[in-house]
VMD Tcl script that draws the C-alpha trace (Angstrom):
set ca {
  {-59.14 -14.58 114.94}
  {-56.13 -13.08 113.17}
  {-56.44 -9.43 112.14}
  {-53.83 -9.91 109.39}
  {-54.72 -11.43 106.03}
  {-52.82 -14.44 104.84}
  {-51.45 -14.22 101.29}
  {-54.24 -15.13 98.89}
  {-56.81 -15.21 101.70}
  {-60.00 -13.30 102.46}
  {-59.72 -10.09 104.48}
  {-60.28 -10.82 108.21}
  {-63.64 -10.12 109.79}
  {-66.19 -11.37 112.29}
  {-68.59 -13.96 110.76}
  {-72.26 -13.15 111.28}
  {-74.35 -15.63 109.31}
  {-74.25 -14.56 105.62}
  {-72.54 -11.31 106.66}
  {-68.97 -10.53 107.78}
  {-68.33 -7.58 110.10}
  {-65.27 -5.50 109.21}
  {-64.39 -2.47 111.36}
  {-62.09 0.26 109.97}
  {-58.71 0.37 111.66}
  {-59.21 -3.15 113.01}
  {-60.14 -5.40 110.10}
  {-58.84 -3.15 107.33}
  {-56.45 -0.25 106.95}
  {-57.88 3.25 106.75}
  {-56.95 4.72 103.34}
  {-56.55 8.50 103.50}
  {-56.47 8.95 99.71}
  {-59.92 7.38 99.35}
  {-61.24 9.21 102.42}
  {-60.27 12.63 101.00}
  {-61.79 11.74 97.64}
  {-65.02 10.81 99.41}
  {-64.94 14.13 101.27}
  {-65.08 15.93 97.91}
  {-67.53 13.61 96.16}
  {-70.19 13.97 98.86}
  {-71.38 16.95 96.79}
  {-72.92 14.56 94.24}
  {-75.01 12.89 96.96}
  {-76.32 16.29 98.10}
  {-77.83 17.01 94.67}
  {-80.92 14.93 95.56}
  {-81.97 17.67 98.02}
  {-83.88 19.74 95.39}
  {-86.02 16.67 94.62}
  {-86.87 16.13 98.28}
  {-87.73 19.81 98.79}
  {-89.50 20.28 95.45}
  {-91.48 17.05 95.16}
  {-92.13 16.21 98.81}
  {-92.23 19.70 100.30}
  {-89.51 19.07 102.87}
  {-87.38 21.84 104.31}
  {-83.73 21.97 103.29}
  {-82.66 20.85 106.77}
  {-84.98 17.83 106.76}
  {-83.79 16.85 103.26}
  {-80.19 17.14 104.49}
  {-81.06 14.80 107.36}
  {-82.30 12.23 104.85}
  {-79.10 12.53 102.81}
  {-77.04 11.99 105.97}
  {-79.15 9.01 107.06}
  {-78.79 7.42 103.63}
  {-75.08 8.25 103.69}
  {-74.70 6.56 107.07}
  {-76.25 3.39 105.67}
  {-73.81 3.50 102.73}
  {-71.16 2.50 105.26}
  {-73.10 -0.69 106.03}
  {-71.84 -2.43 102.89}
  {-68.17 -2.74 103.81}
  {-69.10 -2.94 107.51}
  {-71.07 -6.14 106.79}
  {-68.72 -7.66 104.23}
  {-69.80 -6.24 100.84}
  {-66.64 -4.69 99.25}
  {-68.37 -2.07 97.10}
  {-69.05 1.67 96.94}
  {-72.88 1.80 97.07}
  {-75.02 4.60 95.65}
  {-78.48 5.56 94.43}
  {-80.81 3.58 92.15}
  {-80.27 6.48 89.75}
  {-82.09 5.31 86.57}
  {-85.25 4.64 88.58}
  {-85.37 8.10 90.20}
  {-87.40 9.79 87.41}
  {-89.81 6.83 87.40}
  {-90.28 7.06 91.16}
  {-90.80 10.83 90.95}
  {-93.47 10.30 88.27}
  {-95.12 7.63 90.43}
  {-95.12 9.74 93.60}
  {-96.61 12.84 91.98}
  {-99.71 10.85 91.01}
  {-100.63 11.16 94.69}
  {-101.67 14.45 96.31}
  {-98.77 16.35 97.89}
  {-98.56 15.83 101.62}
  {-99.38 12.75 103.66}
  {-100.60 10.59 100.77}
  {-97.49 11.19 98.67}
  {-95.21 10.31 101.58}
  {-97.28 7.20 102.30}
  {-96.92 6.09 98.68}
  {-93.14 6.58 98.86}
  {-92.94 4.69 102.15}
  {-95.05 1.80 100.80}
  {-92.88 1.54 97.68}
  {-89.53 1.71 99.49}
  {-90.60 -0.77 102.16}
  {-91.92 -3.23 99.56}
  {-88.80 -2.78 97.43}
  {-86.55 -3.40 100.42}
  {-88.44 -6.51 101.52}
  {-88.41 -7.85 97.97}
  {-84.63 -7.42 97.62}
  {-84.06 -8.88 101.08}
  {-86.18 -11.92 100.17}
  {-84.25 -12.49 96.94}
  {-80.96 -12.18 98.82}
  {-81.90 -14.63 101.56}
  {-83.32 -17.20 99.14}
  {-80.73 -16.68 96.37}
  {-83.49 -16.24 93.77}
  {-82.27 -12.94 92.33}
  {-80.75 -14.31 89.13}
  {-83.73 -16.59 88.46}
  {-86.19 -13.73 88.86}
  {-84.49 -11.39 86.41}
  {-84.18 -14.29 83.95}
  {-87.98 -14.45 83.78}
  {-88.25 -10.88 82.44}
  {-88.02 -10.69 78.62}
  {-85.40 -8.43 77.08}
  {-88.11 -6.30 75.47}
  {-89.64 -5.55 78.88}
  {-86.26 -4.72 80.41}
  {-85.49 -2.42 77.48}
  {-88.89 -0.72 77.86}
  {-88.27 0.10 81.53}
  {-84.83 1.55 80.78}
  {-86.09 3.58 77.81}
  {-89.00 4.83 79.91}
  {-86.57 5.88 82.64}
  {-84.53 7.80 80.07}
  {-87.56 9.54 78.58}
  {-88.84 10.40 82.08}
  {-85.51 11.93 83.08}
  {-85.46 14.25 80.06}
  {-89.14 15.18 80.38}
  {-88.63 16.04 84.05}
  {-86.09 18.70 83.10}
  {-87.82 20.15 80.02}
  {-91.33 20.21 81.50}
  {-91.64 23.35 83.67}
  {-94.05 23.51 86.57}
  {-93.16 20.12 88.03}
  {-92.07 21.53 91.40}
  {-88.40 21.49 90.40}
  {-86.05 23.95 88.76}
  {-85.95 23.08 85.06}
  {-83.45 23.61 82.24}
  {-84.91 27.09 81.67}
  {-83.71 28.18 85.12}
  {-80.03 27.74 84.23}
  {-79.72 27.45 80.42}
  {-76.17 28.85 80.04}
  {-74.77 26.98 83.05}
  {-76.36 23.70 81.97}
  {-75.23 23.96 78.35}
  {-71.61 24.57 79.38}
  {-71.48 22.10 82.26}
  {-73.44 19.31 80.61}
  {-71.25 19.73 77.55}
  {-68.18 19.11 79.71}
  {-69.85 16.15 81.44}
  {-70.91 14.50 78.17}
  {-67.41 14.93 76.76}
  {-65.68 13.49 79.83}
  {-68.12 10.62 80.28}
  {-69.07 9.54 76.77}
  {-66.62 10.89 74.19}
  {-64.52 8.26 72.41}
  {-61.92 10.96 71.74}
  {-61.52 11.77 75.43}
  {-61.51 8.09 76.30}
  {-58.60 7.57 73.88}
  {-56.45 10.44 75.12}
  {-57.16 9.72 78.80}
  {-55.56 6.26 78.49}
  {-52.15 7.88 78.15}
  {-52.57 10.64 80.70}
  {-53.00 9.89 84.40}
  {-54.58 13.28 85.19}
  {-57.14 12.93 82.39}
  {-57.88 9.34 83.40}
  {-58.60 10.45 86.96}
  {-60.76 13.28 85.66}
  {-62.74 10.81 83.53}
  {-63.54 8.70 86.56}
  {-64.76 11.54 88.77}
  {-68.16 11.34 87.09}
  {-70.23 14.49 87.68}
  {-67.70 16.18 89.95}
  {-65.81 18.23 87.28}
  {-69.09 19.56 85.86}
  {-70.35 20.51 89.33}
  {-67.05 22.23 90.14}
  {-67.30 24.23 86.91}
  {-70.91 25.18 87.72}
  {-69.79 26.84 90.96}
  {-68.06 29.50 88.83}
  {-70.08 29.49 85.59}
  {-73.47 29.82 87.31}
  {-72.73 33.09 89.15}
  {-70.81 34.53 86.18}
  {-73.87 33.83 83.99}
  {-76.13 35.44 86.60}
  {-78.15 32.22 87.01}
  {-77.11 31.25 90.55}
  {-75.58 33.08 93.49}
  {-72.00 32.86 94.66}
  {-71.47 30.65 97.71}
  {-72.00 32.39 101.05}
  {-69.75 31.29 103.89}
  {-70.29 31.80 107.61}
  {-68.26 31.05 110.70}
  {-70.19 27.81 111.21}
  {-68.16 24.62 110.95}
  {-70.92 22.01 111.00}
  {-74.22 21.66 109.13}
  {-77.58 21.60 110.93}
  {-79.71 18.67 109.69}
  {-83.18 18.49 111.23}
  {-83.45 14.88 112.37}
  {-86.17 15.74 114.89}
  {-88.37 17.31 112.22}
  {-87.74 14.36 109.91}
  {-88.94 11.79 112.44}
  {-91.79 13.95 113.72}
  {-93.32 15.12 110.43}
  {-92.18 12.72 107.69}
  {-92.14 9.16 109.03}
  {-94.49 6.48 110.36}
  {-92.88 7.06 113.76}
  {-94.45 10.51 113.79}
  {-97.26 12.21 111.87}
  {-97.46 9.86 108.84}
  {-99.99 6.99 109.23}
  {-99.06 3.50 108.06}
  {-99.86 3.36 104.31}
  {-103.07 1.55 103.38}
  {-102.71 -1.91 101.84}
  {-103.82 -0.58 98.45}
  {-100.65 1.53 98.19}
  {-98.46 -1.53 98.63}
  {-100.30 -3.22 95.76}
  {-100.25 -0.23 93.40}
  {-96.50 0.15 94.00}
  {-95.61 -3.35 92.78}
  {-94.99 -2.36 89.11}
  {-92.65 0.38 90.35}
  {-90.87 -2.19 92.53}
  {-90.32 -4.50 89.54}
  {-89.11 -1.58 87.42}
  {-86.62 -0.45 90.07}
  {-85.37 -4.01 90.54}
  {-84.61 -4.39 86.83}
  {-82.24 -1.43 87.24}
  {-80.77 -2.72 90.51}
  {-79.98 -6.16 89.11}
  {-77.79 -4.57 86.45}
  {-75.82 -2.81 89.19}
  {-75.26 -6.11 91.01}
  {-73.93 -7.73 87.83}
  {-71.69 -4.74 87.23}
  {-70.32 -4.89 90.79}
  {-69.34 -8.50 90.26}
  {-67.69 -7.76 86.90}
  {-65.62 -4.87 88.30}
  {-64.42 -6.91 91.28}
  {-63.59 -9.94 89.13}
  {-61.48 -7.70 86.91}
  {-59.67 -6.21 89.94}
  {-59.03 -9.68 91.32}
  {-56.79 -10.52 88.36}
  {-54.25 -7.93 89.55}
  {-54.19 -8.86 93.24}
  {-53.32 -12.50 93.99}
  {-52.54 -11.46 97.57}
  {-56.26 -11.10 98.42}
  {-59.27 -13.22 97.58}
  {-62.10 -10.73 97.04}
  {-65.20 -12.01 98.81}
  {-68.19 -10.70 96.86}
  {-71.57 -12.40 97.18}
  {-74.58 -11.01 95.25}
  {-76.96 -12.53 97.81}
  {-75.21 -10.73 100.65}
  {-75.36 -7.50 98.65}
  {-79.13 -7.96 98.23}
  {-79.52 -8.48 101.98}
  {-77.63 -5.27 102.77}
  {-79.21 -2.88 100.26}
  {-82.61 -4.49 100.86}
  {-82.18 -3.80 104.56}
  {-81.08 -0.23 103.83}
  {-84.28 0.46 101.88}
  {-86.39 -1.00 104.69}
  {-84.69 1.22 107.26}
  {-85.01 4.32 105.08}
  {-88.72 3.69 104.55}
  {-89.14 3.79 108.33}
  {-86.72 6.54 109.37}
  {-86.34 8.72 106.26}
  {-88.27 8.01 103.01}
  {-85.92 8.85 100.15}
  {-86.62 9.22 96.43}
  {-83.00 8.37 95.52}
  {-83.48 4.88 97.04}
  {-80.66 2.65 98.29}
  {-78.72 0.94 95.51}
  {-75.83 -1.53 95.52}
  {-73.30 0.46 93.48}
  {-71.88 3.87 92.61}
  {-70.19 2.73 89.42}
  {-67.87 5.69 88.86}
  {-66.30 5.53 92.28}
  {-66.14 1.74 92.30}
  {-64.07 2.02 89.12}
  {-61.73 4.54 90.74}
  {-61.31 2.40 93.88}
  {-60.68 -0.74 91.82}
  {-58.08 1.00 89.68}
  {-56.15 2.19 92.74}
  {-56.46 -1.28 94.24}
  {-54.74 -2.77 91.20}
  {-51.53 -0.92 92.13}
  {-50.91 -3.36 94.97}
  {-51.01 -3.53 98.79}
  {-48.83 -0.45 99.22}
  {-51.45 1.66 97.43}
  {-54.49 -0.04 99.01}
  {-54.26 -2.81 101.59}
  {-57.63 -4.38 100.70}
  {-60.55 -3.64 98.40}
  {-62.52 -3.26 101.63}
  {-60.17 -0.55 102.89}
  {-60.60 1.55 99.73}
  {-64.39 1.24 99.47}
  {-64.90 1.67 103.20}
  {-62.62 4.69 103.54}
  {-64.31 6.41 100.58}
  {-67.76 6.11 102.08}
  {-66.56 7.31 105.49}
  {-65.20 10.33 103.63}
  {-68.57 11.18 102.09}
  {-70.21 10.73 105.50}
  {-67.90 13.27 107.14}
  {-68.42 15.69 104.23}
  {-72.18 15.91 104.87}
  {-71.51 17.51 108.26}
  {-69.02 20.18 107.11}
  {-70.72 23.55 106.64}
  {-68.08 24.97 104.23}
  {-68.61 22.00 101.88}
  {-72.39 22.47 101.96}
  {-72.09 26.25 101.51}
  {-69.92 25.76 98.43}
  {-72.36 23.50 96.59}
  {-75.73 24.74 97.90}
  {-76.24 27.36 95.14}
  {-75.68 24.81 92.36}
  {-77.63 21.82 93.74}
  {-80.39 22.52 91.20}
  {-77.80 22.53 88.42}
  {-76.49 19.24 89.75}
  {-79.96 17.70 89.62}
  {-80.67 18.92 86.07}
  {-77.26 17.67 84.89}
  {-77.76 14.31 86.59}
  {-81.13 13.77 84.92}
  {-79.81 14.78 81.47}
  {-76.92 12.34 81.80}
  {-79.21 9.67 83.18}
  {-81.52 10.07 80.19}
  {-78.59 9.47 77.83}
  {-77.39 6.43 79.77}
  {-80.81 4.82 80.17}
  {-81.79 5.22 76.51}
  {-78.49 3.84 75.23}
  {-78.40 0.86 77.59}
  {-82.11 0.24 77.03}
  {-81.58 0.03 73.27}
  {-78.67 -2.35 73.81}
  {-80.96 -4.59 75.85}
  {-83.20 -5.05 72.80}
  {-82.15 -8.18 70.94}
  {-84.21 -7.61 67.79}
  {-86.16 -4.93 65.97}
  {-89.35 -6.32 67.47}
  {-87.86 -5.87 70.96}
  {-86.93 -2.31 70.08}
  {-90.43 -1.54 68.79}
  {-92.00 -2.92 71.98}
  {-89.50 -0.99 74.10}
  {-90.15 2.28 72.25}
  {-93.94 2.12 72.63}
  {-93.96 0.81 76.20}
  {-91.12 3.14 77.21}
  {-93.12 6.14 76.06}
  {-96.09 4.86 78.08}
  {-93.83 4.46 81.13}
  {-92.74 8.09 80.76}
  {-96.22 9.51 80.25}
  {-98.49 7.20 82.29}
  {-96.18 5.61 84.86}
  {-94.53 2.26 85.58}
  {-97.76 0.28 86.01}
  {-99.16 1.20 82.58}
  {-95.78 0.88 80.89}
  {-94.93 -2.48 82.43}
  {-98.38 -3.80 81.55}
  {-98.06 -2.54 77.96}
  {-94.61 -4.12 77.57}
  {-95.83 -7.50 78.81}
  {-98.97 -7.39 76.63}
  {-97.04 -6.41 73.50}
  {-94.44 -9.12 74.14}
  {-97.19 -11.74 74.44}
  {-99.00 -10.52 71.32}
  {-95.84 -10.45 69.20}
  {-93.96 -13.49 70.48}
  {-96.68 -15.81 71.81}
  {-96.76 -19.11 69.93}
  {-93.39 -18.63 68.26}
  {-90.40 -20.90 68.74}
  {-86.69 -20.65 68.14}
  {-87.15 -22.54 64.87}
  {-89.85 -20.17 63.62}
  {-88.69 -17.82 60.88}
  {-90.20 -14.89 62.79}
  {-87.77 -15.53 65.61}
  {-84.79 -15.61 63.25}
  {-84.89 -11.88 62.77}
  {-81.36 -10.46 62.72}
  {-80.38 -8.78 66.02}
  {-80.00 -5.02 65.97}
  {-76.45 -5.46 67.23}
  {-75.15 -8.87 66.08}
  {-72.22 -8.74 68.50}
  {-74.36 -7.59 71.41}
  {-73.45 -10.36 73.83}
  {-74.31 -10.17 77.56}
  {-70.61 -9.51 78.23}
  {-70.64 -6.55 75.83}
  {-73.76 -5.15 77.45}
  {-72.09 -5.39 80.88}
  {-69.03 -3.55 79.56}
  {-71.22 -0.83 78.04}
  {-73.22 -0.42 81.25}
  {-69.91 0.00 83.10}
  {-68.79 2.67 80.66}
  {-72.12 4.49 80.71}
  {-72.61 4.56 84.49}
  {-69.81 6.80 85.68}
  {-71.69 9.49 87.53}
  {-73.55 7.78 90.37}
}
mol new
graphics top color blue
foreach p $ca { graphics top sphere $p radius 0.5 }
foreach p [lrange $ca 0 end-1] q [lrange $ca 1 end] { graphics top cylinder $p $q radius 0.2 }
display resetview
């Protein structure tokens, strides 16, 4: 097969059923600009380490091994034909943390995480193979979706302002967080900054770096405020992840027994909650690529939501076996997908293919995990990165959750059930949302006056919600 794309055609690759294999340097051009950007942005991925050490009791080296394993699987998307920059299932992280800590620390907690991630992966894989993803999410009422997102937002904030949860809280770095989160909120959410960045290329690029500017500032502010140490550098060039300890002590291939069947059942509400979040990422991926397509008639972008489900479903299955991970394996890192798409719009000279940009970026993050100077620079502020991420995630989840509500009744259901999600977990919250929806809406019809209640946001169309999710998801 030809290794060169015809004008208006799909990027070359090797067909493999629903997948298409694309190898860097053979099926797409290696883009150094995106690779170097990935090298820097790997610091965001490393901020999950305090969760793995604090909530699961892993050593730093074992947690680093999990980050690297997850980062390796990020490369699977472009490798198998999905032209996106994948990331975490970020809004669901506080919900999964809350779920896991209901089990005793040690073997049982790891078993619960494994059971959830394996079930979640199999569920996504099934929806991808059968093409049922869109039909499934259509069965979930808006009020229930809003409740899960609100609950995720509440959980994220509570995690940071509730000391004694096994993680460093806001009180550990108050000055650093106030300054850095202030910068992050301004860059990510301010209408004023959004307006001025349209006319300034440097500011536009800064806006699309997500958490990176705030983390870079924390490297200096934290030590100056006396809240974290300055980076300590050694002569070492490469990091030392403990893959042997990971497999031996933290997986079903070693000391962890296969989870009992009961854990797979109790994890189902958490699976549904995480999938509600994931489906929004899939829709957003499609919207971003469709927008980029308008600027590049030379390439037909080949994005298939079912293929994406197969890949990130498979990633979660593999992680559940080889490295259980609280960050989970999601289909999109929105901020960096935006940056890649914007560079792609400048034409083939800037980026040969959307695959070359997304693929090169993720290879850059992968290399960054192994560089000791990069890790030494960000290691002191990983806790700050986690606190900042959760505070931003709380803002995003609450805002998008409210936008999901189509009426005041939906918002009332979402508020009550969301609070239950945050305080009692996904199972109680999901059950409460479903019960309240049935009690309030059962027996009504579209012609019933009760259903003619004015929407909270009259212009809140699905397209507007997608656009808002895109705007509000620029950090991971």
